[in-house]
TORVOTOR-497400 format. One record per residue: residue number from 1; residue in three letters; x, y, z of N, C-alpha, C in turn. Coordinates in Angstrom, 1 decimal. Example, Ala and Ser with C-alpha at 12.3 -4.5 7.8 and 13.67 -1.06 7.14 Angstrom:
<rs>
R,tikol,voti,n_x,n_y,n_z,ca_x,ca_y,ca_z,c_x,c_y,c_z
R,1,ALA,13.2,-5.7,7.8,12.3,-4.5,7.8,13.2,-3.3,7.8
R,2,SER,12.8,-2.2,7.1,13.7,-1.1,7.1,12.9,0.0,7.9
</rs>
This chain:
<rs>
R,tikol,voti,n_x,n_y,n_z,ca_x,ca_y,ca_z,c_x,c_y,c_z
R,1,UNK,28.8,-90.2,33.6,27.8,-89.1,33.7,28.5,-87.8,34.0
R,2,UNK,29.5,-87.9,34.9,30.3,-86.7,35.3,31.0,-86.2,34.1
R,3,UNK,31.6,-87.1,33.3,32.3,-86.7,32.2,31.4,-86.0,31.1
R,4,UNK,30.3,-86.6,30.9,29.3,-86.0,30.0,28.9,-84.6,30.4
R,5,UNK,28.6,-84.4,31.7,28.2,-83.1,32.2,29.3,-82.1,32.0
R,6,UNK,30.5,-82.5,32.2,31.7,-81.6,32.0,31.8,-81.2,30.6
R,7,UNK,31.5,-82.1,29.6,31.6,-81.8,28.2,30.5,-80.7,27.9
R,8,UNK,29.3,-80.9,28.5,28.2,-80.0,28.2,28.5,-78.6,28.7
R,9,UNK,29.1,-78.5,29.9,29.5,-77.2,30.5,30.5,-76.5,29.6
R,10,UNK,31.5,-77.3,29.1,32.5,-76.7,28.2,31.9,-76.2,26.9
R,11,UNK,30.9,-77.0,26.4,30.2,-76.6,25.2,29.5,-75.3,25.4
R,12,UNK,28.8,-75.2,26.5,28.0,-73.9,26.8,29.0,-72.8,26.9
R,13,UNK,30.1,-73.0,27.6,31.1,-71.9,27.8,31.7,-71.4,26.5
R,14,UNK,31.8,-72.4,25.6,32.4,-72.0,24.3,31.5,-71.2,23.5
R,15,UNK,30.2,-71.2,23.8,29.2,-70.4,23.1,29.1,-69.0,23.5
R,16,UNK,29.6,-68.7,24.7,29.6,-67.4,25.3,30.6,-66.5,24.5
R,17,UNK,30.2,-65.2,24.1,31.0,-64.3,23.4,32.1,-63.7,24.4
R,18,UNK,33.2,-63.5,23.8,34.3,-62.8,24.6,33.9,-61.4,24.9
R,19,UNK,34.3,-61.0,26.1,34.0,-59.6,26.5,34.8,-58.6,25.6
R,20,UNK,34.1,-57.6,25.1,34.7,-56.6,24.2,34.3,-55.2,24.7
R,21,UNK,35.3,-54.4,25.1,35.0,-53.1,25.7,34.3,-52.2,24.7
R,22,UNK,34.7,-52.1,23.5,34.2,-51.2,22.5,32.7,-51.6,22.1
R,23,UNK,32.6,-53.0,21.9,31.3,-53.5,21.4,30.3,-53.5,22.6
R,24,UNK,30.8,-53.8,23.8,29.8,-53.9,24.9,29.5,-52.6,25.5
R,25,UNK,30.4,-51.6,25.4,30.1,-50.3,26.2,30.2,-49.1,25.3
R,26,UNK,31.3,-48.9,24.6,31.5,-47.7,23.8,30.5,-47.6,22.7
R,27,UNK,30.4,-48.6,21.9,29.5,-48.6,20.7,28.1,-48.2,21.0
R,28,UNK,27.4,-48.9,22.0,26.0,-48.6,22.3,25.9,-47.1,22.7
R,29,UNK,26.8,-46.6,23.5,26.8,-45.2,24.0,26.9,-44.3,22.8
R,30,UNK,28.0,-44.6,22.0,28.3,-43.7,20.8,27.1,-43.7,19.8
R,31,UNK,26.5,-44.9,19.6,25.4,-45.1,18.7,24.2,-44.2,19.2
R,32,UNK,23.9,-44.3,20.5,22.8,-43.5,21.0,23.1,-42.0,20.9
R,33,UNK,24.4,-41.6,21.1,24.8,-40.2,21.1,24.6,-39.7,19.6
R,34,UNK,25.2,-40.4,18.7,25.1,-39.9,17.3,23.7,-40.0,16.7
R,35,UNK,22.9,-40.9,17.2,21.5,-40.9,16.8,20.8,-39.7,17.3
R,36,UNK,21.1,-39.3,18.6,20.5,-38.1,19.1,20.9,-36.9,18.4
R,37,UNK,22.2,-36.8,18.0,22.8,-35.7,17.3,22.1,-35.6,15.9
R,38,UNK,22.0,-36.7,15.2,21.3,-36.7,13.9,19.9,-36.3,14.0
R,39,UNK,19.2,-36.8,15.0,17.8,-36.4,15.2,17.6,-34.9,15.5
R,40,UNK,18.6,-34.4,16.3,18.5,-33.0,16.6,18.8,-32.1,15.4
R,41,UNK,19.8,-32.6,14.6,20.2,-31.9,13.4,19.0,-31.8,12.4
R,42,UNK,18.4,-33.0,12.2,17.2,-33.1,11.3,16.1,-32.1,11.8
R,43,UNK,15.9,-32.2,13.1,14.8,-31.3,13.7,15.2,-29.8,13.5
R,44,UNK,16.5,-29.5,13.7,16.9,-28.1,13.6,16.7,-27.6,12.2
R,45,UNK,17.2,-28.4,11.2,17.1,-27.9,9.8,15.7,-27.9,9.3
R,46,UNK,14.9,-28.8,9.8,13.5,-28.8,9.4,12.8,-27.6,10.0
R,47,UNK,13.1,-27.3,11.2,12.5,-26.1,11.9,13.0,-24.8,11.1
R,48,UNK,14.3,-24.7,10.8,14.8,-23.6,10.1,14.1,-23.5,8.7
R,49,UNK,13.9,-24.6,8.1,13.2,-24.5,6.8,11.8,-24.0,6.9
R,50,UNK,11.1,-24.5,7.9,9.7,-24.0,8.2,9.7,-22.5,8.5
R,51,UNK,10.7,-22.1,9.3,10.8,-20.7,9.6,11.1,-19.8,8.4
R,52,UNK,12.0,-20.3,7.5,12.3,-19.6,6.3,11.1,-19.5,5.4
R,53,UNK,10.3,-20.6,5.3,9.1,-20.6,4.5,8.1,-19.6,5.0
R,54,UNK,8.0,-19.6,6.4,7.0,-18.7,7.0,7.4,-17.2,6.7
R,55,UNK,8.7,-16.9,6.8,9.2,-15.6,6.5,8.9,-15.1,5.1
R,56,UNK,9.1,-16.0,4.1,8.8,-15.7,2.7,7.2,-15.6,2.6
R,57,UNK,6.5,-16.4,3.3,5.0,-16.3,3.2,4.6,-14.9,3.7
R,58,UNK,5.2,-14.4,4.8,4.8,-13.1,5.3,5.2,-12.0,4.4
R,59,UNK,6.3,-12.1,3.7,6.7,-11.1,2.7,5.7,-11.1,1.6
R,60,UNK,5.3,-12.3,1.1,4.3,-12.3,0.0,2.9,-11.8,0.5
R,61,UNK,2.5,-12.2,1.6,1.2,-11.7,2.2,1.2,-10.2,2.3
R,62,UNK,2.3,-9.7,2.9,2.4,-8.2,3.1,2.4,-7.5,1.8
R,63,UNK,3.1,-8.0,0.8,3.2,-7.4,-0.5,1.8,-7.3,-1.1
R,64,UNK,1.1,-8.4,-1.1,-0.3,-8.4,-1.6,-1.3,-7.6,-0.8
R,65,UNK,-1.1,-7.5,0.5,-1.9,-6.7,1.3,-1.8,-5.2,0.9
R,66,UNK,-0.5,-4.8,0.7,-0.3,-3.4,0.3,-0.9,-3.1,-1.1
R,67,UNK,-0.7,-4.0,-1.9,-1.2,-3.9,-3.3,-2.7,-3.8,-3.3
R,68,UNK,-3.4,-4.6,-2.5,-4.9,-4.5,-2.4,-5.3,-3.2,-1.8
R,69,UNK,-4.6,-2.8,-0.8,-5.0,-1.5,-0.1,-4.9,-0.3,-1.1
R,70,UNK,-3.9,-0.3,-1.9,-3.8,0.9,-2.8,-4.6,0.7,-4.0
R,71,UNK,-5.0,-0.6,-4.4,-5.9,-0.8,-5.5,-7.3,-0.2,-5.0
R,72,UNK,-7.6,-0.5,-3.8,-8.9,0.1,-3.2,-8.9,1.6,-3.2
R,73,UNK,-7.7,2.1,-2.8,-7.6,3.6,-2.7,-7.7,4.2,-4.1
R,74,UNK,-7.1,3.6,-5.1,-7.2,4.1,-6.5,-8.7,4.0,-7.0
R,75,UNK,-9.4,3.0,-6.7,-10.8,2.8,-7.1,-11.6,3.9,-6.4
R,76,UNK,-11.3,4.3,-5.2,-12.0,5.4,-4.5,-11.8,6.7,-5.2
R,77,UNK,-10.6,7.0,-5.6,-10.3,8.3,-6.2,-10.9,8.3,-7.6
R,78,UNK,-10.9,7.2,-8.3,-11.5,7.2,-9.6,-13.0,7.5,-9.5
R,79,UNK,-13.6,6.9,-8.5,-15.1,7.1,-8.3,-15.4,8.6,-7.9
R,80,UNK,-14.4,9.2,-7.3,-14.6,10.7,-7.0,-14.4,11.5,-8.3
R,81,UNK,-13.3,11.3,-9.0,-12.9,12.1,-10.1,-13.9,12.0,-11.3
R,82,UNK,-14.5,10.8,-11.4,-15.5,10.7,-12.5,-16.6,11.6,-12.4
R,83,UNK,-16.9,12.2,-11.3,-18.0,13.1,-11.1,-17.7,14.5,-11.7
R,84,UNK,-16.5,14.8,-12.0,-16.2,16.2,-12.5,-15.2,16.3,-13.6
R,85,UNK,-14.5,15.3,-14.0,-13.3,15.5,-14.8,-13.6,16.0,-16.2
R,86,UNK,-14.8,15.9,-16.7,-15.1,16.4,-18.0,-15.8,17.8,-18.0
R,87,UNK,-16.1,18.3,-16.8,-16.9,19.5,-16.6,-16.2,20.8,-16.3
R,88,UNK,-14.9,20.7,-16.1,-14.2,21.9,-15.6,-13.6,22.8,-16.7
R,89,UNK,-13.8,24.1,-16.5,-13.1,25.1,-17.3,-11.9,25.6,-16.5
R,90,UNK,-11.3,26.7,-16.9,-10.2,27.2,-16.1,-10.6,28.3,-15.1
R,91,UNK,-12.0,28.5,-15.0,-12.5,29.5,-14.1,-12.6,28.9,-12.7
R,92,UNK,-11.9,29.4,-11.7,-12.0,28.8,-10.3,-13.4,28.8,-9.7
R,93,UNK,-14.2,29.8,-10.0,-15.6,29.9,-9.4,-16.4,28.8,-10.1
R,94,UNK,-16.3,28.7,-11.5,-17.0,27.6,-12.2,-16.6,26.2,-11.6
R,95,UNK,-15.3,26.0,-11.4,-14.8,24.7,-10.9,-15.4,24.5,-9.5
R,96,UNK,-15.4,25.5,-8.7,-15.9,25.4,-7.3,-17.4,25.0,-7.4
R,97,UNK,-18.1,25.6,-8.3,-19.6,25.4,-8.4,-20.0,24.1,-9.0
R,98,UNK,-19.2,23.6,-10.0,-19.7,22.5,-10.8,-19.4,21.2,-10.0
R,99,UNK,-18.4,21.1,-9.1,-18.1,19.9,-8.4,-19.1,19.8,-7.2
R,100,UNK,-19.9,18.8,-7.2,-20.9,18.6,-6.1,-20.3,18.0,-4.9
R,101,UNK,-21.1,17.9,-3.9,-20.7,17.0,-2.7,-20.7,15.6,-3.2
R,102,UNK,-19.6,14.9,-3.0,-19.4,13.6,-3.5,-19.4,12.6,-2.3
R,103,UNK,-20.4,11.7,-2.3,-20.5,10.8,-1.2,-19.6,9.5,-1.6
R,104,UNK,-18.8,9.1,-0.7,-18.0,7.9,-0.9,-17.7,7.3,0.5
R,105,UNK,-17.3,6.1,0.5,-17.0,5.4,1.7,-15.6,4.9,1.6
R,106,UNK,-14.7,5.5,2.3,-13.3,5.0,2.3,-12.6,5.2,3.6
R,107,UNK,-12.1,4.1,4.1,-11.3,4.1,5.4,-9.9,4.5,5.1
R,108,UNK,-9.2,5.2,6.0,-7.8,5.5,5.8,-7.0,4.3,5.7
R,109,UNK,-5.9,4.4,5.0,-5.0,3.3,4.9,-4.2,3.2,6.2
R,110,UNK,-4.3,2.0,6.8,-3.7,1.9,8.2,-2.7,0.7,8.3
R,111,UNK,-2.2,0.3,7.1,-1.2,-0.8,7.2,0.0,-0.4,7.9
R,112,UNK,0.7,-1.3,8.5,1.9,-1.0,9.3,3.2,-1.0,8.3
R,113,UNK,3.9,0.1,8.4,5.0,0.2,7.5,6.1,-0.8,7.8
R,114,UNK,6.2,-1.3,9.0,7.3,-2.2,9.3,7.1,-3.6,8.6
R,115,UNK,5.9,-3.8,8.1,5.7,-5.0,7.3,6.5,-5.0,6.0
R,116,UNK,7.0,-3.8,5.6,7.7,-3.7,4.3,9.2,-3.5,4.6
R,117,UNK,9.7,-3.9,5.7,11.2,-3.7,6.0,12.0,-4.5,5.1
R,118,UNK,11.5,-5.6,4.5,12.3,-6.5,3.7,12.6,-5.8,2.3
R,119,UNK,11.9,-4.8,1.9,12.2,-4.2,0.6,13.3,-3.2,0.6
R,120,UNK,13.7,-2.8,1.8,14.8,-1.7,1.9,16.1,-2.2,1.4
R,121,UNK,16.8,-1.4,0.7,18.1,-1.8,0.1,19.1,-2.0,1.3
R,122,UNK,19.8,-3.1,1.2,20.8,-3.4,2.2,22.0,-2.5,2.1
R,123,UNK,22.7,-2.3,3.2,23.9,-1.4,3.2,25.0,-1.9,2.3
R,124,UNK,25.1,-3.2,2.1,26.2,-3.7,1.2,25.8,-3.8,-0.3
R,125,UNK,24.6,-3.4,-0.6,24.2,-3.4,-2.0,24.7,-2.2,-2.8
R,126,UNK,25.5,-2.4,-3.8,26.1,-1.3,-4.5,25.2,-0.9,-5.7
R,127,UNK,24.0,-0.6,-5.4,23.0,-0.2,-6.5,22.2,1.0,-5.9
R,128,UNK,21.8,1.8,-6.8,20.9,2.9,-6.4,19.6,2.4,-5.9
R,129,UNK,19.0,2.9,-4.8,17.8,2.4,-4.3,16.6,2.6,-5.3
R,130,UNK,15.9,1.5,-5.5,14.7,1.6,-6.3,13.7,2.5,-5.7
R,131,UNK,12.8,3.1,-6.6,11.8,4.1,-6.1,11.0,3.5,-5.0
R,132,UNK,10.5,2.3,-5.2,9.6,1.7,-4.2,10.3,0.9,-3.1
R,133,UNK,11.6,1.1,-3.0,12.3,0.5,-1.9,12.4,1.5,-0.7
R,134,UNK,11.9,2.7,-1.0,12.0,3.8,-0.1,10.8,3.9,0.8
R,135,UNK,10.9,3.5,2.1,9.8,3.5,3.0,9.2,4.9,3.2
R,136,UNK,10.1,5.9,3.2,9.6,7.3,3.4,8.7,7.7,2.2
R,137,UNK,8.9,7.3,1.0,8.1,7.6,-0.1,6.7,6.9,0.1
R,138,UNK,6.7,5.7,0.5,5.5,5.0,0.7,4.7,5.6,1.8
R,139,UNK,5.4,6.0,2.9,4.7,6.7,4.0,4.1,8.0,3.6
R,140,UNK,4.8,8.7,2.8,4.3,10.0,2.3,3.0,9.8,1.4
R,141,UNK,3.0,8.7,0.6,1.9,8.4,-0.2,0.7,8.0,0.7
R,142,UNK,0.9,7.3,1.7,-0.1,6.9,2.7,-0.7,8.1,3.4
R,143,UNK,0.2,9.0,3.9,-0.3,10.2,4.6,-1.0,11.1,3.7
R,144,UNK,-0.5,11.3,2.4,-1.2,12.2,1.5,-2.5,11.7,1.1
R,145,UNK,-2.6,10.4,0.9,-4.0,9.8,0.5,-4.9,10.0,1.7
R,146,UNK,-4.5,9.7,2.9,-5.4,9.9,4.0,-5.8,11.3,4.2
R,147,UNK,-4.9,12.2,4.0,-5.2,13.7,4.1,-6.1,14.1,3.0
R,148,UNK,-6.0,13.5,1.8,-6.9,13.9,0.7,-8.3,13.4,1.0
R,149,UNK,-8.5,12.3,1.6,-9.8,11.8,1.9,-10.4,12.8,3.0
R,150,UNK,-9.6,13.2,3.9,-10.1,14.2,4.9,-10.5,15.5,4.2
R,151,UNK,-9.7,15.9,3.2,-10.0,17.2,2.5,-11.3,17.1,1.7
R,152,UNK,-11.5,16.0,1.1,-12.8,15.8,0.4,-14.0,15.8,1.3
R,153,UNK,-13.8,15.2,2.5,-14.9,15.2,3.5,-15.1,16.6,4.0
R,154,UNK,-14.0,17.4,4.2,-14.2,18.8,4.6,-14.9,19.6,3.6
R,155,UNK,-14.5,19.4,2.3,-15.2,20.1,1.2,-16.7,19.8,1.2
R,156,UNK,-17.0,18.5,1.3,-18.4,18.1,1.3,-19.2,18.9,2.4
R,157,UNK,-18.6,19.0,3.6,-19.3,19.6,4.7,-19.5,21.1,4.5
R,158,UNK,-18.6,21.7,3.7,-18.7,23.1,3.4,-19.6,23.4,2.2
R,159,UNK,-19.4,22.5,1.2,-20.1,22.8,-0.1,-21.6,22.5,0.1
R,160,UNK,-22.0,21.5,0.8,-23.4,21.0,0.9,-24.3,22.2,1.4
R,161,UNK,-24.0,22.8,2.5,-24.9,23.9,3.0,-24.9,25.1,2.1
R,162,UNK,-23.8,25.3,1.4,-23.7,26.5,0.5,-24.7,26.2,-0.7
R,163,UNK,-24.6,25.0,-1.2,-25.5,24.7,-2.4,-26.9,24.7,-1.9
R,164,UNK,-27.2,24.2,-0.7,-28.6,24.2,-0.3,-29.1,25.7,-0.1
R,165,UNK,-28.3,26.6,0.3,-28.7,28.0,0.4,-28.9,28.6,-1.0
R,166,UNK,-28.0,28.3,-1.9,-28.2,28.8,-3.3,-29.4,28.3,-3.9
R,167,UNK,-29.7,27.0,-3.8,-30.9,26.4,-4.4,-32.1,27.0,-3.8
R,168,UNK,-32.1,27.2,-2.4,-33.3,27.8,-1.8,-33.5,29.2,-2.2
R,169,UNK,-32.4,30.0,-2.5,-32.5,31.4,-2.8,-32.8,31.6,-4.3
R,170,UNK,-32.3,30.7,-5.1,-32.5,30.9,-6.6,-33.3,29.8,-7.2
R,171,UNK,-34.1,29.1,-6.4,-35.0,28.1,-6.8,-34.3,27.0,-7.6
R,172,UNK,-35.0,26.5,-8.7,-34.4,25.4,-9.4,-33.2,25.8,-10.3
R,173,UNK,-32.9,27.1,-10.4,-31.8,27.5,-11.2,-30.5,27.1,-10.5
R,174,UNK,-30.5,27.0,-9.2,-29.3,26.6,-8.4,-28.3,27.7,-8.7
R,175,UNK,-27.0,27.3,-8.7,-26.0,28.3,-9.0,-25.4,28.1,-10.3
R,176,UNK,-25.9,27.2,-11.1,-25.3,26.9,-12.4,-25.5,28.1,-13.3
R,177,UNK,-26.6,28.8,-13.3,-26.9,29.9,-14.2,-26.6,31.3,-13.5
R,178,UNK,-26.0,31.2,-12.4,-25.7,32.5,-11.7,-24.4,33.1,-12.1
R,179,UNK,-24.3,34.4,-12.1,-23.1,35.0,-12.4,-22.1,34.9,-11.2
R,180,UNK,-20.8,35.2,-11.5,-19.9,35.0,-10.4,-20.2,36.0,-9.3
R,181,UNK,-20.6,37.2,-9.7,-20.9,38.2,-8.6,-22.1,37.8,-7.8
R,182,UNK,-23.1,37.2,-8.4,-24.3,36.7,-7.7,-23.9,35.6,-6.7
R,183,UNK,-23.0,34.7,-7.1,-22.5,33.7,-6.2,-21.8,34.3,-5.0
R,184,UNK,-20.9,35.3,-5.3,-20.2,35.9,-4.2,-21.1,36.6,-3.2
R,185,UNK,-22.1,37.3,-3.8,-23.1,38.1,-2.9,-23.9,37.1,-2.1
R,186,UNK,-24.3,36.0,-2.7,-25.2,35.0,-2.0,-24.5,34.3,-0.9
R,187,UNK,-23.2,33.9,-1.0,-22.6,33.1,0.1,-21.5,33.9,0.8
R,188,UNK,-21.0,35.0,0.3,-20.0,35.8,0.9,-18.6,35.5,0.4
R,189,UNK,-17.8,36.5,0.3,-16.5,36.4,-0.3,-15.6,35.4,0.4
R,190,UNK,-15.7,35.4,1.7,-14.8,34.5,2.5,-15.1,33.0,2.3
R,191,UNK,-16.4,32.7,2.1,-16.7,31.3,1.9,-16.3,30.9,0.4
R,192,UNK,-16.5,31.9,-0.5,-16.0,31.6,-1.9,-14.5,31.3,-1.9
R,193,UNK,-13.8,32.1,-1.2,-12.3,31.9,-1.2,-12.0,30.5,-0.5
R,194,UNK,-12.7,30.2,0.6,-12.4,28.9,1.2,-12.8,27.8,0.3
R,195,UNK,-13.9,27.9,-0.3,-14.4,26.7,-1.2,-13.5,26.6,-2.4
R,196,UNK,-13.1,27.7,-3.0,-12.1,27.7,-4.1,-10.8,27.0,-3.7
R,197,UNK,-10.3,27.4,-2.6,-9.1,26.9,-2.1,-9.1,25.4,-1.9
R,198,UNK,-10.2,24.9,-1.2,-10.4,23.5,-0.9,-10.6,22.7,-2.2
R,199,UNK,-11.3,23.3,-3.1,-11.6,22.7,-4.4,-10.4,22.4,-5.2
R,200,UNK,-9.6,23.5,-5.3,-8.3,23.3,-6.1,-7.3,22.4,-5.5
R,201,UNK,-7.3,22.4,-4.2,-6.4,21.5,-3.5,-6.8,20.0,-3.7
R,202,UNK,-8.1,19.7,-3.6,-8.5,18.3,-3.8,-8.4,17.9,-5.2
R,203,UNK,-8.7,18.8,-6.2,-8.5,18.5,-7.6,-7.1,18.1,-7.9
R,204,UNK,-6.1,18.9,-7.4,-4.7,18.7,-7.8,-4.2,17.5,-7.0
R,205,UNK,-4.5,17.3,-5.8,-4.0,16.2,-5.0,-4.6,14.9,-5.5
R,206,UNK,-5.8,14.9,-5.9,-6.5,13.7,-6.5,-5.7,13.3,-7.7
R,207,UNK,-5.4,14.2,-8.6,-4.6,13.9,-9.8,-3.2,13.3,-9.4
R,208,UNK,-2.5,14.0,-8.5,-1.2,13.5,-8.0,-1.3,12.1,-7.4
R,209,UNK,-2.3,11.9,-6.6,-2.4,10.6,-5.9,-2.7,9.5,-6.9
R,210,UNK,-3.6,9.7,-7.8,-3.9,8.7,-8.8,-2.7,8.3,-9.6
R,211,UNK,-1.9,9.3,-10.0,-0.6,9.0,-10.8,0.4,8.2,-9.9
R,212,UNK,0.5,8.7,-8.7,1.5,8.0,-7.8,1.1,6.6,-7.4
R,213,UNK,-0.2,6.4,-7.1,-0.7,5.1,-6.7,-0.6,4.2,-7.9
R,214,UNK,-1.0,4.7,-9.1,-0.9,3.8,-10.3,0.6,3.3,-10.5
R,215,UNK,1.5,4.2,-10.3,2.9,3.9,-10.5,3.3,2.8,-9.4
R,216,UNK,2.8,3.0,-8.2,3.1,2.0,-7.1,2.5,0.6,-7.5
R,217,UNK,1.3,0.6,-8.0,0.6,-0.7,-8.3,1.3,-1.4,-9.5
R,218,UNK,1.9,-0.6,-10.4,2.6,-1.3,-11.5,4.0,-1.8,-11.1
R,219,UNK,4.7,-0.9,-10.3,6.2,-1.2,-10.1,6.5,-1.8,-8.8
R,220,UNK,5.6,-1.6,-7.8,6.0,-2.2,-6.5,5.9,-3.7,-6.4
R,221,UNK,4.9,-4.4,-6.9,4.8,-5.8,-6.8,6.0,-6.5,-7.4
R,222,UNK,6.5,-6.2,-8.7,7.6,-6.8,-9.2,8.9,-6.6,-8.4
R,223,UNK,9.0,-5.4,-7.9,10.2,-5.1,-7.0,10.2,-5.9,-5.7
R,224,UNK,9.0,-5.9,-5.1,8.9,-6.7,-3.8,9.1,-8.2,-4.1
R,225,UNK,8.6,-8.7,-5.3,8.8,-10.1,-5.6,10.3,-10.5,-5.7
R,226,UNK,11.1,-9.5,-6.2,12.5,-9.8,-6.3,13.2,-10.0,-5.0
R,227,UNK,12.5,-9.6,-3.9,13.0,-9.7,-2.5,12.5,-10.9,-1.8
R,228,UNK,11.7,-11.7,-2.6,11.0,-12.9,-2.0,11.6,-14.2,-2.6
R,229,UNK,11.9,-15.1,-1.9,12.4,-16.4,-2.4,11.2,-17.3,-2.8
R,230,UNK,10.7,-17.0,-4.0,9.4,-17.6,-4.4,9.5,-19.1,-4.6
R,231,UNK,10.8,-19.6,-4.8,10.9,-21.1,-5.0,10.5,-21.9,-3.8
R,232,UNK,10.5,-21.2,-2.6,10.1,-21.9,-1.4,8.6,-21.9,-1.2
R,233,UNK,7.9,-21.2,-2.1,6.4,-21.0,-2.0,5.7,-21.5,-3.2
R,234,UNK,6.2,-22.5,-3.8,5.5,-23.0,-5.1,4.1,-23.4,-4.9
R,235,UNK,3.8,-23.9,-3.7,2.4,-24.4,-3.4,1.6,-23.4,-2.6
R,236,UNK,2.2,-22.3,-2.4,1.5,-21.3,-1.5,0.7,-20.3,-2.3
R,237,UNK,1.2,-19.7,-3.3,0.5,-18.6,-4.0,1.5,-17.8,-4.8
R,238,UNK,1.1,-16.6,-5.2,2.0,-15.8,-6.0,1.8,-14.3,-5.6
R,239,UNK,2.7,-13.5,-6.0,2.6,-12.0,-5.8,1.6,-11.5,-6.9
R,240,UNK,0.6,-10.7,-6.4,-0.4,-10.1,-7.3,0.2,-9.0,-8.1
R,241,UNK,0.1,-9.1,-9.4,0.7,-8.0,-10.2,-0.4,-7.2,-10.9
R,242,UNK,-0.1,-6.0,-11.4,-1.1,-5.1,-11.9,-0.5,-4.5,-13.2
R,243,UNK,-1.4,-4.2,-14.1,-1.0,-3.6,-15.3,-2.1,-2.7,-15.8
R,244,UNK,-1.7,-1.6,-16.5,-2.7,-0.7,-17.1,-3.1,-1.2,-18.4
R,245,UNK,-4.4,-1.3,-18.6,-4.9,-1.8,-19.9,-5.3,-0.6,-20.8
R,246,UNK,-6.0,-0.8,-21.8,-6.4,0.3,-22.7,-7.7,0.9,-22.4
R,247,UNK,-8.2,0.7,-21.2,-9.5,1.2,-20.8,-9.4,2.8,-20.9
R,248,UNK,-10.3,3.3,-21.7,-10.3,4.7,-21.9,-10.6,5.6,-20.7
R,249,UNK,-11.5,5.1,-19.9,-11.8,5.8,-18.6,-10.6,5.9,-17.7
R,250,UNK,-10.0,4.7,-17.6,-8.8,4.7,-16.7,-7.7,5.6,-17.2
R,251,UNK,-7.5,5.6,-18.5,-6.5,6.5,-19.0,-6.8,8.0,-18.8
R,252,UNK,-8.1,8.3,-18.9,-8.6,9.6,-18.6,-8.4,10.0,-17.2
R,253,UNK,-8.6,9.1,-16.3,-8.4,9.3,-14.9,-7.0,9.6,-14.5
R,254,UNK,-6.1,9.1,-15.3,-4.6,9.3,-15.1,-4.1,10.5,-15.7
R,255,UNK,-4.9,11.2,-16.5,-4.5,12.5,-17.1,-4.8,13.6,-16.1
R,256,UNK,-3.9,14.5,-16.1,-4.0,15.6,-15.1,-5.2,16.6,-15.6
R,257,UNK,-5.9,17.1,-14.6,-7.0,18.0,-14.9,-6.4,19.3,-15.3
R,258,UNK,-7.0,20.0,-16.3,-6.5,21.3,-16.7,-6.4,22.3,-15.5
R,259,UNK,-5.3,23.1,-15.5,-5.2,24.0,-14.4,-6.1,25.2,-14.5
R,260,UNK,-6.4,25.8,-13.3,-7.3,27.0,-13.4,-6.4,28.2,-13.6
R,261,UNK,-7.1,29.3,-14.0,-6.5,30.6,-14.2,-7.0,31.4,-13.0
R,262,UNK,-6.1,31.8,-12.1,-6.5,32.5,-10.9,-6.6,34.0,-11.1
R,263,UNK,-6.3,34.5,-12.3,-6.3,35.9,-12.5,-7.7,36.6,-12.2
R,264,UNK,-8.8,35.8,-12.4,-10.1,36.3,-12.2,-10.5,36.4,-10.7
R,265,UNK,-9.7,35.8,-9.8,-10.1,35.8,-8.4,-9.0,36.4,-7.6
R,266,UNK,-8.1,37.2,-8.2,-7.0,37.8,-7.5,-7.5,38.8,-6.4
R,267,UNK,-8.6,39.5,-6.8,-9.1,40.5,-5.8,-9.8,39.8,-4.6
R,268,UNK,-10.4,38.7,-4.9,-11.0,37.9,-3.8,-9.9,37.4,-2.8
R,269,UNK,-8.8,36.9,-3.3,-7.8,36.3,-2.5,-6.9,37.4,-1.9
R,270,UNK,-6.8,38.5,-2.6,-5.9,39.6,-2.2,-4.5,39.2,-2.5
R,271,UNK,-4.3,38.4,-3.5,-3.0,37.9,-3.9,-2.9,37.8,-5.4
R,272,UNK,-1.7,37.8,-5.9,-1.6,37.6,-7.4,-1.8,36.1,-7.7
R,273,UNK,-2.1,35.9,-9.0,-2.4,34.5,-9.4,-1.2,33.6,-9.2
R,274,UNK,0.1,34.2,-9.4,1.3,33.4,-9.1,1.4,33.0,-7.7
R,275,UNK,1.0,33.9,-6.8,1.1,33.6,-5.3,0.0,32.5,-5.0
R,276,UNK,-1.2,32.6,-5.6,-2.2,31.6,-5.3,-1.7,30.3,-5.8
R,277,UNK,-1.2,30.3,-7.0,-0.7,29.0,-7.7,0.4,28.4,-6.8
R,278,UNK,1.3,29.2,-6.3,2.4,28.7,-5.4,1.8,28.0,-4.2
R,279,UNK,0.8,28.5,-3.6,0.1,27.9,-2.4,-0.5,26.6,-2.7
R,280,UNK,-0.8,26.3,-4.0,-1.5,25.1,-4.3,-0.6,23.9,-4.6
R,281,UNK,0.7,24.2,-4.6,1.6,23.1,-4.9,1.5,22.0,-3.9
R,282,UNK,1.7,20.8,-4.4,1.5,19.6,-3.5,2.9,18.9,-3.2
R,283,UNK,3.9,19.2,-4.0,5.2,18.5,-3.8,5.4,17.4,-4.8
R,284,UNK,4.4,17.1,-5.6,4.5,16.1,-6.7,4.8,16.7,-8.0
R,285,UNK,4.9,18.0,-8.1,5.1,18.6,-9.4,6.5,18.2,-10.0
</rs>
């Protein structure tokens, strides 16, 4: 029995694995370490990929947001210009008289320019800056549009009481059939000068802004798209693009309004027609 027990013990001992430092200690530790490194690497690159996708999404969203804002601005200006673009002669008083108070609802453009930082040409790019990569030009367009809306509102506030006075004084004839001298006598030379000045400024700036905004709508989205890694956004959406069609009204709106001849109002302004014309410049000429 003792001998059999001894054989059993030896058999059991022979089944025991030899102690191995690498296998028993180093490998488990190294395996856990490299598994942690691999998991951290996967998490890092996954997070970076998500961050990169989010950055491209924001670029696309901001591009579309600016496009929609200026599309709305353009629609507002067209709705204003359609009230007078076929009615104007070159006579400043006629132009002042024929354009009515125009009711419209338009909020100022208030988008944040820093949203467009991605469109700016990088310092190491050896190319001329594209027109719509210039933040200053976009800011000028925003400021000029907002100023134009204020000027139209100012003109409405001045024109409306003047027209009411003329209608009350001249009954149903209004001021359409009045001579220039009758208009001046009825409302006063100073108000005529003020209304002519405002009228010509809003006419000219409306033309300029329609042309500038239309150019932005056509050329800005493709340029901004070139700065977006769209391959990362296949399932997200696309950059909204814009094109001018053959719509006759739209083409008419993009044509500049005939300029006035200020020679007939030089005495009212106390200036030559060239001096008056110079004051009307908007910077887009």
